[in-house]
C-alpha atoms as a printed R data frame, in Angstrom:
    type eleno elety resid chain resno       x      y       z
1   ATOM     1    CA   MET     A     1   0.000  0.000   0.000
2   ATOM     2    CA   SER     A     2   1.135  3.550  -0.763
3   ATOM     3    CA   ASN     A     3   1.211  6.228   1.877
4   ATOM     4    CA   PRO     A     4  -1.485  8.867   1.306
5   ATOM     5    CA   ILE     A     5  -0.177 12.096  -0.224
6   ATOM     6    CA   LEU     A     6  -3.474 13.935  -0.790
7   ATOM     7    CA   THR     A     7  -6.253 14.816   1.640
8   ATOM     8    CA   ILE     A     8  -9.587 15.753   0.084
9   ATOM     9    CA   GLY     A     9 -11.409 17.771   2.740
10  ATOM    10    CA   ILE     A    10 -15.091 18.669   2.363
11  ATOM    11    CA   PRO     A    11 -16.596 21.131   4.858
12  ATOM    12    CA   THR     A    12 -20.382 20.841   4.935
13  ATOM    13    CA   TYR     A    13 -23.445 22.007   6.819
14  ATOM    14    CA   ASN     A    14 -27.061 20.947   6.371
15  ATOM    15    CA   ARG     A    15 -26.972 20.065   2.676
16  ATOM    16    CA   PRO     A    16 -27.656 16.314   2.760
17  ATOM    17    CA   GLU     A    17 -28.430 15.791  -0.926
18  ATOM    18    CA   LYS     A    18 -25.368 17.719  -2.066
19  ATOM    19    CA   ILE     A    19 -22.859 16.005   0.249
20  ATOM    20    CA   GLN     A    20 -24.305 12.611  -0.719
21  ATOM    21    CA   ARG     A    21 -23.849 13.369  -4.408
22  ATOM    22    CA   THR     A    22 -20.308 14.739  -4.027
23  ATOM    23    CA   VAL     A    23 -19.036 11.889  -1.854
24  ATOM    24    CA   ARG     A    24 -20.574  9.268  -4.128
25  ATOM    25    CA   ILE     A    25 -18.889 10.826  -7.159
26  ATOM    26    CA   LEU     A    26 -15.571 10.728  -5.273
27  ATOM    27    CA   LEU     A    27 -15.687  7.225  -3.821
28  ATOM    28    CA   PRO     A    28 -14.910  5.380  -7.088
29  ATOM    29    CA   GLN     A    29 -12.023  7.798  -7.720
30  ATOM    30    CA   LEU     A    30 -10.209  7.261  -4.405
31  ATOM    31    CA   THR     A    31  -6.890  5.388  -4.278
32  ATOM    32    CA   ASP     A    32  -4.376  4.330  -1.637
33  ATOM    33    CA   GLU     A    33  -2.752  7.739  -2.122
34  ATOM    34    CA   THR     A    34  -5.836  9.705  -1.084
35  ATOM    35    CA   VAL     A    35  -7.768 10.358   2.112
36  ATOM    36    CA   LEU     A    36 -11.307 11.737   2.015
37  ATOM    37    CA   VAL     A    37 -12.451 13.624   5.128
38  ATOM    38    CA   VAL     A    38 -15.886 15.224   5.522
39  ATOM    39    CA   TYR     A    39 -16.140 17.971   8.166
40  ATOM    40    CA   ASP     A    40 -19.747 17.995   9.394
41  ATOM    41    CA   ASN     A    41 -20.383 21.408  10.966
42  ATOM    42    CA   CYS     A    42 -22.944 20.000  13.409
43  ATOM    43    CA   SER     A    43 -25.651 19.525  10.773
44  ATOM    44    CA   PRO     A    44 -29.246 18.914  11.967
45  ATOM    45    CA   VAL     A    45 -29.216 15.753   9.827
46  ATOM    46    CA   PRO     A    46 -25.829 14.159  10.641
47  ATOM    47    CA   VAL     A    47 -23.691 13.304   7.633
48  ATOM    48    CA   SER     A    48 -23.071  9.856   9.092
49  ATOM    49    CA   SER     A    49 -26.774  9.028   8.628
50  ATOM    50    CA   LEU     A    50 -26.612  9.681   4.882
51  ATOM    51    CA   PHE     A    51 -24.317  6.817   3.883
52  ATOM    52    CA   THR     A    52 -24.271  3.056   4.154
53  ATOM    53    CA   GLU     A    53 -21.861  1.299   6.486
54  ATOM    54    CA   GLU     A    54 -19.974 -0.008   3.466
55  ATOM    55    CA   GLU     A    55 -19.567  3.519   2.066
56  ATOM    56    CA   LYS     A    56 -18.354  4.867   5.408
57  ATOM    57    CA   LYS     A    57 -15.474  2.381   5.431
58  ATOM    58    CA   HIS     A    58 -13.829  4.399   2.660
59  ATOM    59    CA   PHE     A    59 -13.829  7.897   4.135
60  ATOM    60    CA   ILE     A    60 -13.687  9.748   7.442
61  ATOM    61    CA   ILE     A    61 -16.393 11.924   8.996
62  ATOM    62    CA   LYS     A    62 -15.396 14.505  11.603
63  ATOM    63    CA   VAL     A    63 -18.233 16.214  13.466
64  ATOM    64    CA   ASN     A    64 -17.877 19.618  15.098
65  ATOM    65    CA   ARG     A    65 -19.455 19.908  18.539
66  ATOM    66    CA   THR     A    66 -21.181 23.115  17.441
67  ATOM    67    CA   ASN     A    67 -21.576 25.101  14.247
68  ATOM    68    CA   ILE     A    68 -18.337 27.104  14.073
69  ATOM    69    CA   GLY     A    69 -19.253 28.887  10.837
70  ATOM    70    CA   GLY     A    70 -18.320 28.032   7.278
71  ATOM    71    CA   ASP     A    71 -15.049 29.972   7.182
72  ATOM    72    CA   ALA     A    72 -13.665 28.341  10.315
73  ATOM    73    CA   ASN     A    73 -14.743 24.921   9.071
74  ATOM    74    CA   ILE     A    74 -12.823 25.442   5.804
75  ATOM    75    CA   ALA     A    75  -9.733 26.601   7.700
76  ATOM    76    CA   GLY     A    76 -10.016 23.470   9.835
77  ATOM    77    CA   VAL     A    77  -9.694 21.300   6.731
78  ATOM    78    CA   LEU     A    78  -6.238 22.778   6.110
79  ATOM    79    CA   TYR     A    79  -5.221 22.841   9.768
80  ATOM    80    CA   ASN     A    80  -6.021 19.161  10.322
81  ATOM    81    CA   CYS     A    81  -4.432 17.927   7.101
82  ATOM    82    CA   ASP     A    82  -1.913 15.116   7.770
83  ATOM    83    CA   THR     A    83  -0.742 14.624   4.195
84  ATOM    84    CA   LYS     A    84   1.595 16.720   2.067
85  ATOM    85    CA   TRP     A    85  -1.204 18.016  -0.145
86  ATOM    86    CA   CYS     A    86  -4.687 19.266   0.693
87  ATOM    87    CA   TRP     A    87  -7.645 19.850  -1.595
88  ATOM    88    CA   THR     A    88 -10.451 21.978  -0.150
89  ATOM    89    CA   LEU     A    89 -13.642 20.881  -1.869
90  ATOM    90    CA   GLY     A    90 -17.120 22.388  -1.680
91  ATOM    91    CA   ASP     A    91 -19.966 20.006  -0.942
92  ATOM    92    CA   ASP     A    92 -22.062 21.287  -3.847
93  ATOM    93    CA   ASP     A    93 -19.623 21.491  -6.758
94  ATOM    94    CA   LEU     A    94 -20.019 19.059  -9.645
95  ATOM    95    CA   LEU     A    95 -16.790 17.078  -9.897
96  ATOM    96    CA   ARG     A    96 -15.497 15.591 -13.099
97  ATOM    97    CA   ASP     A    97 -15.079 11.823 -13.235
98  ATOM    98    CA   ASP     A    98 -11.289 12.153 -13.572
99  ATOM    99    CA   ALA     A    99 -10.829 14.905 -10.959
100 ATOM   100    CA   VAL     A   100  -8.776 12.907  -8.440
101 ATOM   101    CA   GLU     A   101  -6.631 11.392 -11.192
102 ATOM   102    CA   THR     A   102  -5.974 14.905 -12.536
103 ATOM   103    CA   VAL     A   103  -4.893 16.270  -9.152
104 ATOM   104    CA   LEU     A   104  -2.623 13.305  -8.420
105 ATOM   105    CA   ALA     A   105  -0.978 13.615 -11.830
106 ATOM   106    CA   HIS     A   106  -0.174 17.284 -11.222
107 ATOM   107    CA   ILE     A   107   1.199 16.931  -7.701
108 ATOM   108    CA   LYS     A   108   3.406 14.022  -8.793
109 ATOM   109    CA   LYS     A   109   4.690 15.912 -11.815
110 ATOM   110    CA   TYR     A   110   5.407 19.085  -9.804
111 ATOM   111    CA   PRO     A   111   6.139 17.853  -6.249
112 ATOM   112    CA   GLU     A   112   7.986 21.031  -5.211
113 ATOM   113    CA   PHE     A   113   5.255 23.454  -6.251
114 ATOM   114    CA   SER     A   114   3.356 25.203  -3.469
115 ATOM   115    CA   PHE     A   115  -0.114 25.659  -4.935
116 ATOM   116    CA   PHE     A   116  -2.298 24.637  -7.870
117 ATOM   117    CA   LYS     A   117  -5.315 26.532  -9.177
118 ATOM   118    CA   PHE     A   118  -7.417 24.556 -11.637
119 ATOM   119    CA   ASN     A   119 -10.245 25.955 -13.809
120 ATOM   120    CA   SER     A   120  -8.237 29.173 -14.135
121 ATOM   121    CA   PRO     A   121  -9.210 31.562 -16.966
122 ATOM   122    CA   TYR     A   122  -5.468 31.921 -17.699
123 ATOM   123    CA   ALA     A   123  -2.644 29.378 -17.544
124 ATOM   124    CA   GLN     A   124   0.635 30.486 -15.996
125 ATOM   125    CA   GLU     A   125   3.430 29.236 -13.788
126 ATOM   126    CA   THR     A   126   4.130 31.922 -11.198
127 ATOM   127    CA   HIS     A   127   7.136 32.630  -9.000
128 ATOM   128    CA   GLY     A   128   6.618 34.495  -5.752
129 ATOM   129    CA   PHE     A   129   4.165 37.135  -4.625
130 ATOM   130    CA   MET     A   130   4.026 39.709  -7.406
131 ATOM   131    CA   ASP     A   131   3.560 37.172 -10.216
132 ATOM   132    CA   VAL     A   132   0.322 36.041  -8.560
133 ATOM   133    CA   ALA     A   133  -0.685 39.636  -7.747
134 ATOM   134    CA   ARG     A   134  -0.330 40.616 -11.422
135 ATOM   135    CA   LEU     A   135  -2.182 37.526 -12.599
136 ATOM   136    CA   CYS     A   136  -5.104 38.274 -10.273
137 ATOM   137    CA   LYS     A   137  -6.140 41.355 -12.250
138 ATOM   138    CA   LEU     A   138  -6.470 39.514 -15.579
139 ATOM   139    CA   ARG     A   139  -9.954 38.681 -16.726
140 ATOM   140    CA   LYS     A   140 -11.919 37.189 -19.561
141 ATOM   141    CA   ILE     A   141 -15.489 36.643 -18.393
142 ATOM   142    CA   TYR     A   142 -14.211 36.040 -14.867
143 ATOM   143    CA   SER     A   143 -11.089 37.507 -13.303
144 ATOM   144    CA   VAL     A   144  -8.346 35.207 -12.089
145 ATOM   145    CA   TYR     A   145  -9.009 36.598  -8.623
146 ATOM   146    CA   SER     A   146 -12.685 35.632  -8.680
147 ATOM   147    CA   ARG     A   147 -11.676 32.089  -9.607
148 ATOM   148    CA   LEU     A   148  -9.059 32.140  -6.846
149 ATOM   149    CA   THR     A   149 -11.872 32.537  -4.314
150 ATOM   150    CA   PHE     A   150 -13.476 29.332  -5.633
151 ATOM   151    CA   MET     A   151 -12.064 26.891  -3.105
152 ATOM   152    CA   SER     A   152 -12.941 23.656  -4.922
153 ATOM   153    CA   THR     A   153 -10.179 24.156  -7.473
154 ATOM   154    CA   SER     A   154  -7.396 24.936  -4.993
155 ATOM   155    CA   ILE     A   155  -4.706 22.430  -4.004
156 ATOM   156    CA   TYR     A   156  -2.246 23.416  -1.250
157 ATOM   157    CA   ASN     A   157   1.176 21.999  -0.385
158 ATOM   158    CA   MET     A   158   0.611 21.990   3.372
159 ATOM   159    CA   GLU     A   159   4.096 20.631   4.007
160 ATOM   160    CA   LYS     A   160   5.337 24.041   2.851
161 ATOM   161    CA   MET     A   161   2.415 26.291   3.787
162 ATOM   162    CA   HIS     A   162   1.241 25.053   7.186
163 ATOM   163    CA   ASP     A   163   2.984 27.776   9.216
164 ATOM   164    CA   SER     A   164   1.209 30.516   7.243
165 ATOM   165    CA   LEU     A   165  -2.241 29.321   8.372
166 ATOM   166    CA   PHE     A   166  -2.049 31.982  11.076
167 ATOM   167    CA   TYR     A   167  -3.173 34.495   8.441
168 ATOM   168    CA   TYR     A   168  -6.164 32.411   7.402
169 ATOM   169    CA   TYR     A   169  -7.464 32.438  10.957
170 ATOM   170    CA   ARG     A   170  -6.578 36.099  11.487
171 ATOM   171    CA   TYR     A   171  -8.600 37.178   8.450
172 ATOM   172    CA   LEU     A   172 -11.470 34.672   8.571
173 ATOM   173    CA   SER     A   173 -14.059 37.448   8.669
174 ATOM   174    CA   THR     A   174 -13.021 38.744   5.235
175 ATOM   175    CA   LYS     A   175 -14.378 35.612   3.517
176 ATOM   176    CA   ASN     A   176 -11.100 35.778   1.603
177 ATOM   177    CA   GLY     A   177  -8.952 34.159   4.268
178 ATOM   178    CA   GLN     A   178  -7.768 31.429   1.909
179 ATOM   179    CA   ASN     A   179  -6.384 34.014  -0.522
180 ATOM   180    CA   ILE     A   180  -4.708 36.089   2.176
181 ATOM   181    CA   PHE     A   181  -3.191 32.872   3.519
182 ATOM   182    CA   LEU     A   182  -1.759 32.037   0.094
183 ATOM   183    CA   LEU     A   183  -0.415 35.531  -0.577
184 ATOM   184    CA   LYS     A   184   1.072 35.919   2.896
185 ATOM   185    CA   TYR     A   185   2.934 32.664   2.337
186 ATOM   186    CA   LEU     A   186   4.201 33.921  -1.036
187 ATOM   187    CA   GLU     A   187   5.172 37.262   0.499
188 ATOM   188    CA   VAL     A   188   7.926 35.584   2.536
189 ATOM   189    CA   ASN     A   189   8.701 32.796   0.063
190 ATOM   190    CA   ASP     A   190   9.551 34.599  -3.153
191 ATOM   191    CA   ASP     A   191  10.944 31.412  -4.710
192 ATOM   192    CA   ALA     A   192   7.635 29.571  -4.243
193 ATOM   193    CA   VAL     A   193   6.103 28.275  -7.476
194 ATOM   194    CA   CYS     A   194   2.362 28.115  -8.162
195 ATOM   195    CA   LEU     A   195   0.608 26.719 -11.201
196 ATOM   196    CA   PHE     A   196  -2.552 28.290 -12.584
197 ATOM   197    CA   THR     A   197  -4.021 25.956 -15.177
198 ATOM   198    CA   GLU     A   198  -7.127 25.907 -17.346
199 ATOM   199    CA   THR     A   199  -7.421 22.161 -16.711
200 ATOM   200    CA   PRO     A   200 -10.906 21.610 -15.219
201 ATOM   201    CA   LEU     A   201 -11.633 19.783 -11.979
202 ATOM   202    CA   VAL     A   202 -15.261 20.803 -11.668
203 ATOM   203    CA   ASP     A   203 -17.940 21.722 -14.168
204 ATOM   204    CA   ILE     A   204 -18.688 25.393 -13.532
205 ATOM   205    CA   LYS     A   205 -22.149 26.326 -14.709
206 ATOM   206    CA   PRO     A   206 -24.345 29.345 -13.929
207 ATOM   207    CA   SER     A   207 -26.649 28.617 -11.014
208 ATOM   208    CA   ASN     A   208 -29.997 30.117 -10.073
209 ATOM   209    CA   GLU     A   209 -29.543 29.043  -6.459
210 ATOM   210    CA   VAL     A   210 -29.254 31.749  -3.810
211 ATOM   211    CA   PRO     A   211 -25.771 31.565  -2.220
212 ATOM   212    CA   ALA     A   212 -25.604 30.273   1.350
213 ATOM   213    CA   TRP     A   213 -23.541 33.340   2.277
214 ATOM   214    CA   ASN     A   214 -24.538 37.006   2.358
215 ATOM   215    CA   TYR     A   215 -22.908 39.093  -0.387
216 ATOM   216    CA   GLU     A   216 -22.910 42.177   1.843
217 ATOM   217    CA   ASP     A   217 -20.702 40.325   4.342
218 ATOM   218    CA   LEU     A   218 -18.128 40.028   1.572
219 ATOM   219    CA   ILE     A   219 -18.243 43.750   0.819
220 ATOM   220    CA   VAL     A   220 -18.187 45.008   4.395
221 ATOM   221    CA   ALA     A   221 -14.898 43.185   5.032
222 ATOM   222    CA   CYS     A   222 -13.009 44.978   2.252
223 ATOM   223    CA   PRO     A   223 -11.143 47.384   4.625
224 ATOM   224    CA   LEU     A   224  -9.508 44.338   6.217
225 ATOM   225    CA   MET     A   225  -8.355 43.113   2.809
226 ATOM   226    CA   PHE     A   226  -6.619 46.429   2.169
227 ATOM   227    CA   HIS     A   227  -5.200 46.401   5.707
228 ATOM   228    CA   ALA     A   228  -3.733 42.906   5.271
229 ATOM   229    CA   PHE     A   229  -1.354 44.206   2.588
230 ATOM   230    CA   LYS     A   230  -1.085 47.875   3.561
231 ATOM   231    CA   GLU     A   231   2.719 47.857   3.224
232 ATOM   232    CA   LYS     A   232   2.419 46.821  -0.443
233 ATOM   233    CA   ARG     A   233  -0.542 49.056  -1.260
234 ATOM   234    CA   LYS     A   234   1.084 50.917  -4.185
235 ATOM   235    CA   GLN     A   235   2.170 47.678  -5.846
236 ATOM   236    CA   LEU     A   236  -1.222 46.047  -5.418
237 ATOM   237    CA   ASP     A   237  -3.668 48.823  -6.359
238 ATOM   238    CA   GLY     A   238  -3.310 48.041 -10.076
239 ATOM   239    CA   THR     A   239  -2.786 44.302  -9.697
240 ATOM   240    CA   PHE     A   240  -4.250 42.190  -6.885
241 ATOM   241    CA   PHE     A   241  -6.660 44.892  -5.656
242 ATOM   242    CA   ASP     A   242  -7.748 45.560  -9.230
243 ATOM   243    CA   GLY     A   243  -9.002 41.970  -9.524
244 ATOM   244    CA   TYR     A   244 -10.445 41.992  -5.999
245 ATOM   245    CA   THR     A   245 -12.456 45.204  -6.414
246 ATOM   246    CA   PHE     A   246 -13.606 44.162  -9.911
247 ATOM   247    CA   GLY     A   247 -15.404 41.270  -8.232
248 ATOM   248    CA   LEU     A   248 -16.913 43.566  -5.598
249 ATOM   249    CA   PHE     A   249 -18.105 46.158  -8.106
250 ATOM   250    CA   HIS     A   250 -19.478 43.518 -10.450
251 ATOM   251    CA   GLY     A   251 -21.470 42.035  -7.584
252 ATOM   252    CA   ILE     A   252 -22.715 45.427  -6.433
253 ATOM   253    CA   PHE     A   253 -23.808 46.455  -9.917
254 ATOM   254    CA   PHE     A   254 -25.234 43.245 -11.292
255 ATOM   255    CA   THR     A   255 -26.702 41.282  -8.370
256 ATOM   256    CA   ASN     A   256 -30.010 41.945  -6.656
257 ATOM   257    CA   LEU     A   257 -28.835 44.396  -4.009
258 ATOM   258    CA   GLY     A   258 -31.148 47.127  -5.247
259 ATOM   259    CA   PHE     A   259 -30.215 50.621  -6.425
260 ATOM   260    CA   ARG     A   260 -29.971 52.446  -3.068
261 ATOM   261    CA   LYS     A   261 -28.221 49.647  -1.253
262 ATOM   262    CA   GLY     A   262 -25.884 49.104  -4.200
263 ATOM   263    CA   LEU     A   263 -25.026 52.808  -4.262
264 ATOM   264    CA   LYS     A   264 -24.221 52.721  -0.556
265 ATOM   265    CA   TRP     A   265 -21.863 49.764  -0.945
266 ATOM   266    CA   PHE     A   266 -20.313 51.233  -4.092
267 ATOM   267    CA   PHE     A   267 -19.189 54.343  -2.218
268 ATOM   268    CA   PHE     A   268 -18.053 52.162   0.681
269 ATOM   269    CA   VAL     A   269 -15.640 50.288  -1.612
270 ATOM   270    CA   VAL     A   270 -14.571 53.517  -3.375
271 ATOM   271    CA   ARG     A   271 -13.725 55.058   0.002
272 ATOM   272    CA   ASN     A   272 -11.326 52.210   0.703
273 ATOM   273    CA   TYR     A   273  -9.929 51.687  -2.801
274 ATOM   274    CA   GLY     A   274  -9.813 55.368  -3.756
275 ATOM   275    CA   LEU     A   275 -11.683 57.383  -6.379
276 ATOM   276    CA   ILE     A   276  -8.645 57.646  -8.673
277 ATOM   277    CA   ASN     A   277  -8.055 53.886  -8.591
278 ATOM   278    CA   THR     A   278 -11.751 53.211  -9.198
279 ATOM   279    CA   THR     A   279 -11.965 55.414 -12.296
280 ATOM   280    CA   ARG     A   280  -8.536 54.346 -13.576
281 ATOM   281    CA   TYR     A   281  -8.999 50.590 -13.316
282 ATOM   282    CA   HIS     A   282 -12.779 50.188 -13.528
283 ATOM   283    CA   GLY     A   283 -13.889 52.966 -15.867
284 ATOM   284    CA   GLY     A   284 -15.281 50.508 -18.409
285 ATOM   285    CA   LEU     A   285 -17.290 48.654 -15.773
286 ATOM   286    CA   LEU     A   286 -18.725 51.938 -14.492
287 ATOM   287    CA   ILE     A   287 -19.816 52.930 -18.006
288 ATOM   288    CA   VAL     A   288 -21.521 49.559 -18.543
289 ATOM   289    CA   TYR     A   289 -23.344 49.935 -15.233
290 ATOM   290    CA   VAL     A   290 -24.546 53.487 -15.938
291 ATOM   291    CA   LEU     A   291 -25.774 52.398 -19.364
292 ATOM   292    CA   SER     A   292 -27.583 49.437 -17.794
293 ATOM   293    CA   LEU     A   293 -29.684 51.864 -15.741
294 ATOM   294    CA   PHE     A   294 -31.198 53.295 -18.913
295 ATOM   295    CA   VAL     A   295 -31.061 50.398 -21.358
296 ATOM   296    CA   PRO     A   296 -33.749 47.667 -21.197
297 ATOM   297    CA   LYS     A   297 -32.565 44.606 -19.283
298 ATOM   298    CA   LYS     A   298 -33.247 42.252 -22.208
299 ATOM   299    CA   LEU     A   299 -30.895 44.253 -24.418
300 ATOM   300    CA   VAL     A   300 -28.213 44.280 -21.706
301 ATOM   301    CA   GLU     A   301 -28.480 40.498 -21.366
302 ATOM   302    CA   LYS     A   302 -28.209 40.134 -25.136
303 ATOM   303    CA   LEU     A   303 -25.072 42.290 -25.239
304 ATOM   304    CA   LYS     A   304 -23.547 40.310 -22.360
305 ATOM   305    CA   ALA     A   305 -24.352 37.026 -24.135
306 ATOM   306    CA   ASN     A   306 -22.695 38.304 -27.335
307 ATOM   307    CA   ARG     A   307 -19.635 39.316 -25.328
308 ATOM   308    CA   ARG     A   308 -19.444 35.863 -23.732
309 ATOM   309    CA   ASN     A   309 -19.697 34.208 -27.144
310 ATOM   310    CA   LYS     A   310 -16.897 36.373 -28.532
311 ATOM   311    CA   LYS     A   311 -14.707 35.508 -25.562
312 ATOM   312    CA   GLY     A   312 -15.442 31.837 -26.111
313 ATOM   313    CA   VAL     A   313 -14.302 32.070 -29.734
314 ATOM   314    CA   GLN     A   314 -10.983 33.780 -28.851
């Protein structure tokens, strides 16, 4: 038997059908080199009741004594990892049939890399902090940064990164703790190599489901994001923070926050990012939003669909 090298950790709370589906997709893919651990955040319907005794022989269920919140549960996946590599996987994301095989192939081919990001809109091997910061601003339909926040496509070398988990816990309330954790590690390890690859692990499709988290909680934490890297503010305004605020503005403008509430949160972000930065890096987005206030929604959706199709052709 091989020693496990990859932990697949799934934090979950009160989504029985989704965790059943995800685990059952994974079970046939597991090997002697993998460990599957489900972190049940004290769900009303215990995860252990959702699987047969035979199924439960092939993975581990850890149950929190109380609901510690989603962010802390995700951080716990990384903290408790006993293998070299850790894959944080959402309970509701639709895995590909070759997902585990794909991850194992990459970590064996690049054993000294620190981090892998699959399903990236751009492919690039990065070295150190600023390479990732610059990459984060790039966008097609989605920015690299917005995909970075998607935890199910992130693979961490915990043998290298474990000591930087302090920053994940320190900035849990930002809902971007995993990204701060990664960048803080890179900040002091400028020789660290990460791989951003377009190779898919999950099938990402638009969803009509209401997110389990509150979008306003993401926005209100933005001052802490700027504070986390205040010493590198000038370097990051046009790189990492460009990608970060693009996601915030896009959500403010084009989700269902409402005009008045959206305006309030827009000026909240501008206050922290700066008016000059906002107009310099997001002028095009602002123009699209202003136009959307006066143009019929059906026409806006048609223009957005045409833009997506053009991007797909390129």
